[in-house]
Biopython code that builds the backbone (N, CA, C, O; Angstrom):
import numpy as np
from Bio.PDB.StructureBuilder import StructureBuilder

atoms = [
    (1, "UNK", "N", (5.098, 4.702, 31.179)),
    (1, "UNK", "CA", (4.703, 3.862, 29.963)),
    (1, "UNK", "C", (4.609, 2.358, 30.531)),
    (1, "UNK", "O", (5.565, 1.808, 31.077)),
    (2, "UNK", "N", (3.357, 1.756, 30.344)),
    (2, "UNK", "CA", (3.326, 0.436, 30.790)),
    (2, "UNK", "C", (4.068, -0.685, 30.237)),
    (2, "UNK", "O", (4.392, -1.694, 30.863)),
    (3, "UNK", "N", (4.333, -0.413, 28.914)),
    (3, "UNK", "CA", (5.101, -1.400, 28.105)),
    (3, "UNK", "C", (6.434, -0.946, 27.819)),
    (3, "UNK", "O", (6.611, 0.258, 27.628)),
    (4, "UNK", "N", (7.420, -1.777, 27.762)),
    (4, "UNK", "CA", (8.723, -1.405, 27.355)),
    (4, "UNK", "C", (8.779, -1.041, 25.886)),
    (4, "UNK", "O", (8.226, -1.769, 25.063)),
    (5, "UNK", "N", (9.455, 0.107, 25.507)),
    (5, "UNK", "CA", (9.405, 0.492, 24.185)),
    (5, "UNK", "C", (10.569, -0.250, 23.485)),
    (5, "UNK", "O", (11.684, -0.334, 23.999)),
    (6, "UNK", "N", (10.238, -0.801, 22.240)),
    (6, "UNK", "CA", (11.047, -1.581, 21.320)),
    (6, "UNK", "C", (11.206, -0.931, 20.081)),
    (6, "UNK", "O", (10.618, -1.476, 19.147)),
    (7, "UNK", "N", (11.833, 0.073, 19.827)),
    (7, "UNK", "CA", (11.828, 0.818, 18.636)),
    (7, "UNK", "C", (12.369, -0.065, 17.489)),
    (7, "UNK", "O", (11.879, 0.019, 16.363)),
    (8, "UNK", "N", (13.294, -0.839, 17.754)),
    (8, "UNK", "CA", (14.060, -1.599, 16.646)),
    (8, "UNK", "C", (13.043, -2.648, 16.216)),
    (8, "UNK", "O", (12.875, -2.800, 15.007)),
    (9, "UNK", "N", (12.279, -3.460, 17.162)),
    (9, "UNK", "CA", (11.422, -4.450, 16.724)),
    (9, "UNK", "C", (10.199, -3.696, 15.884)),
    (9, "UNK", "O", (9.689, -4.236, 14.902)),
    (10, "UNK", "N", (9.798, -2.439, 16.354)),
    (10, "UNK", "CA", (8.844, -1.860, 15.593)),
    (10, "UNK", "C", (9.242, -1.538, 14.201)),
    (10, "UNK", "O", (8.510, -1.774, 13.240)),
    (11, "UNK", "N", (10.397, -1.003, 14.109)),
    (11, "UNK", "CA", (10.973, -0.677, 12.763)),
    (11, "UNK", "C", (11.069, -1.934, 11.932)),
    (11, "UNK", "O", (10.651, -1.885, 10.775)),
    (12, "UNK", "N", (11.582, -3.062, 12.410)),
    (12, "UNK", "CA", (11.656, -4.212, 11.704)),
    (12, "UNK", "C", (10.256, -4.783, 11.234)),
    (12, "UNK", "O", (10.129, -5.210, 10.087)),
    (13, "UNK", "N", (9.313, -4.784, 12.045)),
    (13, "UNK", "CA", (7.938, -5.135, 11.713)),
    (13, "UNK", "C", (7.494, -4.221, 10.704)),
    (13, "UNK", "O", (6.941, -4.717, 9.722)),
    (14, "UNK", "N", (7.636, -2.951, 10.764)),
    (14, "UNK", "CA", (7.037, -1.885, 9.844)),
    (14, "UNK", "C", (7.834, -2.228, 8.451)),
    (14, "UNK", "O", (7.194, -2.292, 7.401)),
    (15, "UNK", "N", (9.117, -2.427, 8.471)),
    (15, "UNK", "CA", (9.723, -2.585, 7.337)),
    (15, "UNK", "C", (9.357, -4.040, 6.569)),
    (15, "UNK", "O", (9.279, -4.149, 5.345)),
    (16, "UNK", "N", (9.176, -4.991, 7.403)),
    (16, "UNK", "CA", (8.593, -6.289, 6.839)),
    (16, "UNK", "C", (7.324, -6.158, 6.218)),
    (16, "UNK", "O", (7.108, -6.660, 5.115)),
    (17, "UNK", "N", (6.379, -5.451, 6.916)),
    (17, "UNK", "CA", (5.035, -5.408, 6.358)),
    (17, "UNK", "C", (5.144, -4.621, 5.038)),
    (17, "UNK", "O", (4.557, -5.026, 4.034)),
    (18, "UNK", "N", (5.879, -3.514, 5.028)),
    (18, "UNK", "CA", (5.982, -2.731, 3.718)),
    (18, "UNK", "C", (6.579, -3.609, 2.655)),
    (18, "UNK", "O", (6.143, -3.542, 1.505)),
    (19, "UNK", "N", (7.561, -4.434, 2.978)),
    (19, "UNK", "CA", (8.155, -5.341, 1.913)),
    (19, "UNK", "C", (7.154, -6.196, 1.391)),
    (19, "UNK", "O", (6.981, -6.298, 0.176)),
    (20, "UNK", "N", (6.494, -6.807, 2.214)),
    (20, "UNK", "CA", (5.289, -7.854, 1.760)),
    (20, "UNK", "C", (4.250, -7.042, 0.964)),
    (20, "UNK", "O", (3.780, -7.557, -0.051)),
    (21, "UNK", "N", (3.897, -5.944, 1.304)),
    (21, "UNK", "CA", (2.810, -5.167, 0.517)),
    (21, "UNK", "C", (3.520, -4.706, -0.878)),
    (21, "UNK", "O", (2.877, -4.759, -1.926)),
    (22, "UNK", "N", (4.803, -4.275, -0.851)),
    (22, "UNK", "CA", (5.352, -3.957, -2.207)),
    (22, "UNK", "C", (5.577, -5.178, -3.064)),
    (22, "UNK", "O", (5.567, -5.042, -4.287)),
    (23, "UNK", "N", (5.766, -6.283, -2.554)),
    (23, "UNK", "CA", (6.021, -7.529, -3.444)),
    (23, "UNK", "C", (4.632, -8.039, -3.870)),
    (23, "UNK", "O", (4.575, -8.736, -4.883)),
    (24, "UNK", "N", (3.567, -7.770, -3.224)),
    (24, "UNK", "CA", (2.220, -8.142, -3.739)),
    (24, "UNK", "C", (1.550, -7.190, -4.660)),
    (24, "UNK", "O", (0.641, -7.557, -5.405)),
    (25, "UNK", "N", (2.000, -5.944, -4.615)),
    (25, "UNK", "CA", (1.271, -4.903, -5.487)),
    (25, "UNK", "C", (1.425, -5.182, -6.911)),
    (25, "UNK", "O", (0.488, -4.913, -7.662)),
    (26, "UNK", "N", (2.548, -5.711, -7.384)),
    (26, "UNK", "CA", (2.756, -5.812, -8.723)),
    (26, "UNK", "C", (1.699, -6.814, -9.397)),
    (26, "UNK", "O", (1.022, -6.402, -10.339)),
    (27, "UNK", "N", (1.560, -8.035, -8.957)),
    (27, "UNK", "CA", (0.609, -8.928, -9.511)),
    (27, "UNK", "C", (-0.859, -8.292, -9.372)),
    (27, "UNK", "O", (-1.632, -8.385, -10.325)),
    (28, "UNK", "N", (-1.201, -7.720, -8.321)),
    (28, "UNK", "CA", (-2.604, -7.060, -8.196)),
    (28, "UNK", "C", (-2.764, -6.114, -9.141)),
    (28, "UNK", "O", (-3.774, -6.202, -9.839)),
    (29, "UNK", "N", (-1.846, -5.035, -9.371)),
    (29, "UNK", "CA", (-1.694, -3.984, -10.333)),
    (29, "UNK", "C", (-2.004, -4.610, -11.835)),
    (29, "UNK", "O", (-2.871, -4.166, -12.588)),
    (30, "UNK", "N", (-1.110, -5.753, -12.131)),
    (30, "UNK", "CA", (-1.302, -6.292, -13.460)),
    (30, "UNK", "C", (-2.709, -6.853, -13.616)),
    (30, "UNK", "O", (-3.366, -6.617, -14.630)),
    (31, "UNK", "N", (-3.142, -7.545, -12.682)),
    (31, "UNK", "CA", (-4.609, -8.148, -12.601)),
    (31, "UNK", "C", (-5.612, -7.094, -12.917)),
    (31, "UNK", "O", (-6.413, -7.184, -13.848)),
    (32, "UNK", "N", (-5.527, -6.120, -12.119)),
    (32, "UNK", "CA", (-6.612, -5.001, -12.283)),
    (32, "UNK", "C", (-6.419, -4.127, -13.637)),
    (32, "UNK", "O", (-7.391, -3.715, -14.269)),
    (33, "UNK", "N", (-5.177, -3.899, -13.995)),
    (33, "UNK", "CA", (-5.047, -2.987, -15.101)),
    (33, "UNK", "C", (-5.090, -3.755, -16.459)),
    (33, "UNK", "O", (-5.317, -3.144, -17.503)),
    (34, "UNK", "N", (-4.880, -5.031, -16.438)),
    (34, "UNK", "CA", (-4.806, -5.691, -17.749)),
    (34, "UNK", "C", (-5.964, -6.685, -17.787)),
    (34, "UNK", "O", (-5.889, -7.757, -18.387)),
    (35, "UNK", "N", (-7.058, -6.263, -17.102)),
    (35, "UNK", "CA", (-8.363, -7.083, -17.309)),
    (35, "UNK", "C", (-8.786, -6.942, -18.830)),
    (35, "UNK", "O", (-8.555, -5.916, -19.470)),
    (36, "UNK", "N", (-9.429, -8.064, -19.365)),
    (36, "UNK", "CA", (-9.991, -7.843, -20.664)),
    (36, "UNK", "C", (-11.000, -6.768, -20.753)),
    (36, "UNK", "O", (-11.112, -6.138, -21.804)),
    (37, "UNK", "N", (-11.808, -6.490, -19.640)),
    (37, "UNK", "CA", (-12.827, -5.426, -19.577)),
    (37, "UNK", "C", (-12.235, -4.072, -20.001)),
    (37, "UNK", "O", (-12.760, -3.325, -20.827)),
    (38, "UNK", "N", (-10.976, -3.815, -19.284)),
    (38, "UNK", "CA", (-10.417, -2.469, -19.748)),
    (38, "UNK", "C", (-9.838, -2.399, -21.056)),
    (38, "UNK", "O", (-9.819, -1.317, -21.643)),
    (39, "UNK", "N", (-9.333, -3.499, -21.610)),
    (39, "UNK", "CA", (-8.930, -3.501, -22.922)),
    (39, "UNK", "C", (-10.095, -3.339, -23.986)),
    (39, "UNK", "O", (-9.901, -2.661, -24.994)),
    (40, "UNK", "N", (-11.361, -3.997, -23.742)),
    (40, "UNK", "CA", (-12.319, -3.752, -24.511)),
    (40, "UNK", "C", (-12.924, -2.331, -24.436)),
    (40, "UNK", "O", (-13.360, -1.734, -25.421)),
    (41, "UNK", "N", (-12.908, -1.866, -23.225)),
    (41, "UNK", "CA", (-13.382, -0.484, -23.044)),
    (41, "UNK", "C", (-12.482, 0.618, -23.793)),
    (41, "UNK", "O", (-12.958, 1.587, -24.382)),
    (42, "UNK", "N", (-11.204, 0.349, -23.692)),
    (42, "UNK", "CA", (-10.185, 1.266, -24.399)),
    (42, "UNK", "C", (-10.479, 1.149, -25.783)),
    (42, "UNK", "O", (-10.561, 2.211, -26.398)),
    (43, "UNK", "N", (-10.674, -0.022, -26.474)),
    (43, "UNK", "CA", (-10.884, -0.149, -27.806)),
    (43, "UNK", "C", (-12.157, 0.536, -28.176)),
    (43, "UNK", "O", (-12.160, 1.314, -29.130)),
    (44, "UNK", "N", (-13.240, 0.299, -27.485)),
    (44, "UNK", "CA", (-14.470, 0.965, -27.695)),
    (44, "UNK", "C", (-14.399, 2.371, -27.752)),
    (44, "UNK", "O", (-14.883, 3.002, -28.692)),
    (45, "UNK", "N", (-13.773, 2.940, -26.718)),
    (45, "UNK", "CA", (-13.635, 4.447, -26.635)),
    (45, "UNK", "C", (-12.745, 5.102, -27.926)),
    (45, "UNK", "O", (-13.023, 6.147, -28.514)),
    (46, "UNK", "N", (-11.722, 4.299, -28.177)),
    (46, "UNK", "CA", (-10.920, 4.662, -29.407)),
    (46, "UNK", "C", (-11.850, 4.636, -30.694)),
    (46, "UNK", "O", (-11.810, 5.536, -31.533)),
    (47, "UNK", "N", (-12.682, 3.546, -30.785)),
    (47, "UNK", "CA", (-13.548, 3.480, -31.973)),
    (47, "UNK", "C", (-14.641, 4.785, -32.002)),
    (47, "UNK", "O", (-14.888, 5.425, -33.024)),
    (48, "UNK", "N", (-15.124, 4.995, -30.928)),
    (48, "UNK", "CA", (-16.066, 6.041, -30.665)),
    (48, "UNK", "C", (-15.397, 7.334, -31.041)),
    (48, "UNK", "O", (-15.980, 8.145, -31.760)),
    (49, "UNK", "N", (-14.253, 7.534, -30.598)),
    (49, "UNK", "CA", (-13.365, 8.838, -30.930)),
    (49, "UNK", "C", (-13.246, 8.901, -32.447)),
    (49, "UNK", "O", (-13.553, 9.907, -33.086)),
    (50, "UNK", "N", (-12.759, 7.713, -33.021)),
    (50, "UNK", "CA", (-12.634, 7.890, -34.570)),
    (50, "UNK", "C", (-13.815, 8.139, -35.255)),
    (50, "UNK", "O", (-13.850, 8.881, -36.237)),
    (51, "UNK", "N", (-14.956, 7.466, -34.722)),
    (51, "UNK", "CA", (-16.181, 7.791, -35.393)),
    (51, "UNK", "C", (-16.652, 9.279, -35.428)),
    (51, "UNK", "O", (-17.119, 9.877, -36.397)),
    (52, "UNK", "N", (-16.424, 9.764, -34.131)),
    (52, "UNK", "CA", (-16.779, 11.135, -33.910)),
    (52, "UNK", "C", (-15.894, 12.010, -34.772)),
    (52, "UNK", "O", (-16.382, 13.015, -35.288)),
    (53, "UNK", "N", (-14.562, 11.679, -34.971)),
    (53, "UNK", "CA", (-13.725, 12.448, -35.784)),
    (53, "UNK", "C", (-13.982, 12.400, -37.313)),
    (53, "UNK", "O", (-13.713, 13.409, -37.966)),
    (54, "UNK", "N", (-14.444, 11.390, -37.883)),
    (54, "UNK", "CA", (-14.942, 11.295, -39.180)),
    (54, "UNK", "C", (-16.310, 11.822, -39.317)),
    (54, "UNK", "O", (-16.634, 12.220, -40.436)),
    (55, "UNK", "N", (-17.101, 11.883, -38.427)),
    (55, "UNK", "CA", (-18.407, 12.417, -38.468)),
    (55, "UNK", "C", (-18.249, 14.054, -38.469)),
    (55, "UNK", "O", (-19.071, 14.751, -39.063)),
    (56, "UNK", "N", (-17.234, 14.566, -37.826)),
    (56, "UNK", "CA", (-17.115, 16.044, -37.766)),
    (56, "UNK", "C", (-16.424, 16.458, -38.808)),
    (56, "UNK", "O", (-16.499, 17.650, -39.105)),
    (57, "UNK", "N", (-15.624, 15.589, -39.569)),
    (57, "UNK", "CA", (-14.694, 16.004, -40.710)),
    (57, "UNK", "C", (-15.512, 16.276, -41.955)),
    (57, "UNK", "O", (-14.955, 16.626, -42.996)),
]
sb = StructureBuilder()
sb.init_structure("model")
sb.init_model(0)
sb.init_chain("A")
sb.init_seg("    ")
for serial, (resi, resn, name, xyz) in enumerate(atoms, 1):
    if name == "N":
        sb.init_residue(resn, " ", resi, " ")
    sb.init_atom(name, np.array(xyz, "f"), 0.0, 1.0, " ", f" {name:<3s}", serial, name[0])
structure = sb.get_structure()
């Protein structure tokens, strides 16, 4: 093996990268999931379902 193995350093780097990713996922998730586009789309789909239900009744 040309380089010296450093399993503890690798583990710490891996854990650190995962902690950074986990801490940044919440704002990204909130931004993507709560965009006004999705709210309008959800409301539009609900109105279409209600219209179809009253049409079929």
